[in-house]
C-alpha positions in Angstrom: -57.2 157.1 -108.8 -55.0 154.4 -110.1 -53.0 154.5 -106.9 -56.1 154.1 -104.8 -57.2 151.1 -106.8 -53.8 149.6 -106.4 -54.0 150.0 -102.6 -57.5 148.5 -102.5 -56.3 145.6 -104.6 -53.4 144.9 -102.2 -55.7 145.1 -99.2 -58.2 142.8 -100.8 -55.6 140.2 -101.6 -54.3 140.4 -98.0 -57.8 139.9 -96.7 -58.3 136.9 -98.9 -55.0 135.4 -98.0 -55.7 135.9 -94.3 -59.1 134.2 -94.6 -57.5 131.2 -96.4 -54.8 130.8 -93.7 -57.5 130.9 -91.0 -59.5 128.4 -92.8 -56.5 126.1 -93.2 -55.8 126.1 -89.4 -59.4 125.3 -88.6 -59.3 122.5 -91.2 -56.1 121.1 -89.7 -57.7 121.2 -86.2 -60.8 119.5 -87.4 -58.8 116.9 -89.2 -56.8 116.1 -86.1 -59.9 115.8 -84.0 -61.5 113.5 -86.6 -58.4 111.3 -86.6 -58.4 111.2 -82.8 -62.0 110.3 -82.7 -61.4 107.6 -85.2 -58.6 106.1 -83.1 -60.7 106.3 -79.9 -63.6 104.7 -81.7 -61.3 101.9 -82.9 -60.0 101.4 -79.3 -63.5 101.3 -78.0 -64.5 98.8 -80.6 -61.5 96.6 -79.8 -62.1 96.9 -76.1 -65.8 96.0 -76.6 -65.0 93.0 -78.8 -62.5 91.8 -76.2 -65.1 92.2 -73.4 -67.7 90.4 -75.4 -65.2 87.6 -76.2 -64.4 87.1 -72.5 -68.1 87.1 -71.6 -68.9 84.6 -74.3 -66.0 82.4 -73.2 -67.2 82.4 -69.6 -70.8 81.7 -70.6 -69.6 78.8 -72.7 -67.6 77.4 -69.8 -70.6 77.8 -67.5 -72.8 76.0 -70.0 -70.2 73.2 -70.2 -70.3 73.0 -66.4 -74.1 72.8 -66.4 -74.0 70.1 -69.0 -71.5 68.1 -66.9 -73.4 68.5 -63.6 -75.6 65.5 -64.2 -72.6 63.3 -65.1 -70.7 64.5 -62.1 -73.6 63.7 -59.8 -73.9 60.2 -61.3 -70.2 59.6 -60.9 -70.3 60.9 -57.4 -72.9 58.4 -56.6 -71.1 55.6 -58.5 -67.7 54.1 -58.1 -65.5 56.2 -60.5 -64.1 58.2 -57.6 -60.6 59.0 -58.9 -61.9 60.2 -62.3 -64.5 62.4 -60.5 -62.0 64.0 -58.2 -59.8 64.8 -61.2 -62.6 66.3 -63.3 -63.8 68.4 -60.3 -60.3 69.7 -59.8 -60.0 70.7 -63.5 -63.4 72.4 -63.5 -62.6 74.2 -60.3 -59.3 75.5 -61.8 -61.1 76.6 -65.0 -63.7 78.5 -62.9 -61.1 80.2 -60.9 -59.4 81.3 -64.1 -62.7 82.7 -65.4 -63.4 84.4 -62.1 -60.1 86.1 -62.3 -60.7 87.3 -65.9 -64.1 88.7 -65.0 -62.7 90.4 -61.9 -60.0 92.0 -64.0 -62.6 93.0 -66.7 -64.8 94.5 -64.0 -62.0 96.7 -62.7 -61.2 97.9 -66.2 -64.9 98.9 -66.8 -65.1 100.6 -63.4 -62.2 102.8 -64.4 -63.7 103.6 -67.8 -65.7 106.8 -68.2 -67.9 105.2 -70.8 -71.5 104.2 -70.2 -71.2 100.4 -69.8 -73.9 99.6 -67.3 -75.2 96.7 -69.3 -71.7 95.1 -69.5 -71.2 95.6 -65.8 -74.6 94.0 -65.1 -73.8 91.0 -67.3 -70.4 90.6 -65.7 -71.9 90.7 -62.2 -74.4 88.1 -63.3 -71.7 85.8 -64.6 -69.7 86.3 -61.4 -72.7 85.2 -59.4 -73.1 82.1 -61.5 -69.4 81.2 -61.1 -69.7 81.6 -57.4 -72.8 79.3 -57.4 -70.9 76.7 -59.4 -67.8 76.9 -57.2 -70.1 76.2 -54.2 -71.6 73.3 -56.0 -68.1 71.9 -56.7 -67.0 72.5 -53.1 -70.1 70.6 -52.0 -69.4 67.6 -54.2 -65.8 67.6 -52.9 -67.1 67.6 -49.3 -69.5 64.7 -50.2 -66.5 62.8 -51.6 -64.5 63.4 -48.4 -67.5 62.4 -46.3 -68.0 59.2 -48.3 -64.3 58.4 -48.1 -64.7 58.7 -44.3 -67.8 56.4 -44.4 -66.0 53.9 -46.6 -63.0 53.9 -44.3 -65.4 53.4 -41.3 -67.2 50.6 -43.1 -63.8 49.0 -44.0 -62.9 49.1 -40.4 -66.2 47.6 -39.4 -65.8 44.9 -42.0 -62.3 44.2 -40.8 -63.5 43.9 -37.3 -66.4 41.7 -38.3 -64.0 39.5 -40.3 -61.7 39.3 -37.3 -64.6 38.4 -35.1 -65.8 35.9 -37.6 -62.3 34.3 -37.8 -62.2 34.2 -34.0 -65.6 32.6 -34.0 -64.6 30.1 -36.7 -61.5 29.3 -34.7 -63.5 28.7 -31.6 -66.0 26.6 -33.5 -63.1 24.6 -35.1 -61.6 24.1 -31.6 -65.0 23.1 -30.2 -65.5 20.7 -33.1 -62.0 19.3 -32.6 -62.7 18.8 -28.9 -66.1 17.4 -29.6 -64.6 15.0 -32.2 -61.9 14.0 -29.7 -64.5 13.5 -27.0 -66.7 11.5 -29.3 -63.8 9.4 -30.5 -62.7 8.8 -27.0 -66.3 7.9 -26.0 -66.3 5.4 -28.8 -62.8 4.1 -28.2 -62.6 0.4 -27.1 -59.7 -1.8 -26.4 -59.1 -5.5 -26.8 -56.3 -8.0 -26.1 -55.9 -11.7 -26.5 -53.4 -14.3 -25.5 -52.7 -17.3 -23.4 -53.0 -17.3 -19.6 -49.3 -16.8 -19.3 -49.2 -13.9 -21.8 -52.1 -12.1 -20.2 -50.7 -12.4 -16.7 -47.3 -11.2 -18.0 -49.0 -8.2 -19.5 -50.7 -7.4 -16.2 -54.1 -7.7 -17.7 -55.4 -10.6 -15.5 -54.5 -11.9 -12.1 -56.2 -15.3 -12.7 -58.7 -16.8 -15.1 -61.5 -15.4 -13.0 -59.9 -12.1 -12.0 -59.6 -9.6 -14.8 -57.9 -6.3 -13.9 -60.5 -3.5 -13.7 -58.3 -0.6 -12.4 -55.1 0.8 -13.7 -55.5 -1.1 -16.9 -52.2 -1.2 -19.0 -53.8 0.4 -22.1 -50.6 0.1 -24.0 -51.0 -3.7 -24.1 -54.4 -3.4 -25.8 -55.3 -2.8 -29.4 -57.4 0.4 -29.7 -60.5 0.4 -32.0 -63.7 2.4 -32.7 -66.8 0.6 -31.4 -68.8 2.1 -34.2 -66.6 0.3 -36.7 -65.5 -2.8 -34.9 -68.0 -5.6 -35.7 -65.8 -8.7 -35.5 -62.3 -9.8 -34.2 -60.4 -12.8 -35.5 -58.2 -14.8 -33.2 -55.6 -17.3 -34.6 -56.5 -20.1 -32.2 -58.6 -23.2 -31.9 -60.5 -22.0 -28.8 -61.4 -18.5 -27.4 -63.0 -17.6 -24.1 -64.1 -14.0 -23.2 -62.8 -13.3 -19.7 -64.0 -9.6 -19.4 -67.6 -8.9 -18.6 -69.8 -8.6 -21.6 -73.4 -9.7 -22.0 -73.5 -13.2 -23.6 -76.5 -12.2 -25.9 -74.4 -9.3 -27.4 -71.8 -11.5 -29.2 -71.1 -14.9 -30.7 -67.9 -16.9 -30.9 -67.7 -18.7 -34.2 -65.2 -21.4 -35.2 -63.7 -21.3 -38.6 -60.6 -21.8 -40.8 -58.3 -19.2 -42.5 -57.1 -19.3 -46.1 -54.4 -21.8 -45.2 -56.8 -24.1 -43.5 -55.8 -23.3 -40.0 -58.4 -23.2 -37.3 -59.5 -19.7 -36.1 -62.0 -18.2 -33.8 -64.1 -15.1 -34.7 -65.8 -12.9 -32.1 -68.9 -11.4 -33.8 -70.3 -8.4 -31.9 -74.0 -8.4 -32.6 -75.0 -5.6 -30.3 -72.1 -3.1 -29.9 -74.0 -0.8 -27.5 -74.8 -3.7 -25.2 -71.5 -5.4 -25.6 -69.4 -2.4 -24.5 -71.8 -1.1 -21.9 -70.2 -2.7 -18.9 -66.5 -2.2 -19.9 -64.6 -1.0 -22.9 -61.8 -3.4 -22.3 -62.2 -6.8 -24.0 -59.9 -9.6 -22.7 -60.0 -12.9 -24.6 -58.2 -16.1 -23.5 -56.9 -18.0 -26.5 -55.6 -21.6 -26.6 
C-alpha cells in the first residue's frame, strides 16, 4: 500500500510539473506576441504621426499660398516685376517639394495593409489643391511673359514714334530755317553811297541818270534788314538819291554830328513803299 502511494505521488508530481512547463511555454509565447504587438503599435503610431505632420505642413503651405494670392495678383498688375518673378519661383519650388512628399507618402500608404482610406482621401485632396495652385502660378508666369512681350512691343512703338517725332522735328527745324532764310532774304536791302567817281568805279552807276539795274555788284553794298533800317547817315554836306524810290516814302534831312561837321540823314518814313521798286539804294554824296 505504501508502495502504491509512493508511485501515485511521483505520478502526481510529474503531472503537475508537466502542466507548469506547458503553462510556461504558452506564457512565453503570449509575452512575445504582446511585445511584437506593442512594437507594431508604436511603429504605426510613429508612421501616423509622421503622416499627419506632412499633411499639416502641406496644408499650412497651401494656406500661405492662398494668403499670398491677392498680393501676387496686385504685384502682377503693378510694377514690382522682378520681386514677383522671384516670389513665384520660390512658391513653385516649395509646391514641387510638397507634391513630391505627398506622392511618396501616397506610395507608402498604398503598400500598407492597414485601413487608411481617410488618409489616402486627404492626400488626394491636397494633391489636387497643389495641382490647382501650380496651374495658377504657371498662369501668372505666362501673364508676366505676355506683358513683357507687350512692354517690349510698346517700347518698340515708342522708339519708332520718338524716331518719327525727331525726324518731324528735324524737318520742321529745316523748314523754319529755310523760311527764316527766305524771310530774311525777302527783307534784305542794300545801300551804297559815294561820289560820282566812286560809284562809277564800283560799277554801280554808268552816269548820274543811269543806275545799274542788272548784275548789281552786291559786294559793294552794305546789307541791311528793311524791317529794322529806318534811317541812314551820310558824312557829307549834300546827298541825292539816284535809285528809284518814291519821294513820299523818305526825307533827306541836314544836320551836324557831334564834332559839328555837316551830315545828311535819309529817313525812311514808309519802308514798304520805299523798297517796293528796288531793294538797292544808291546815294550820291558831295
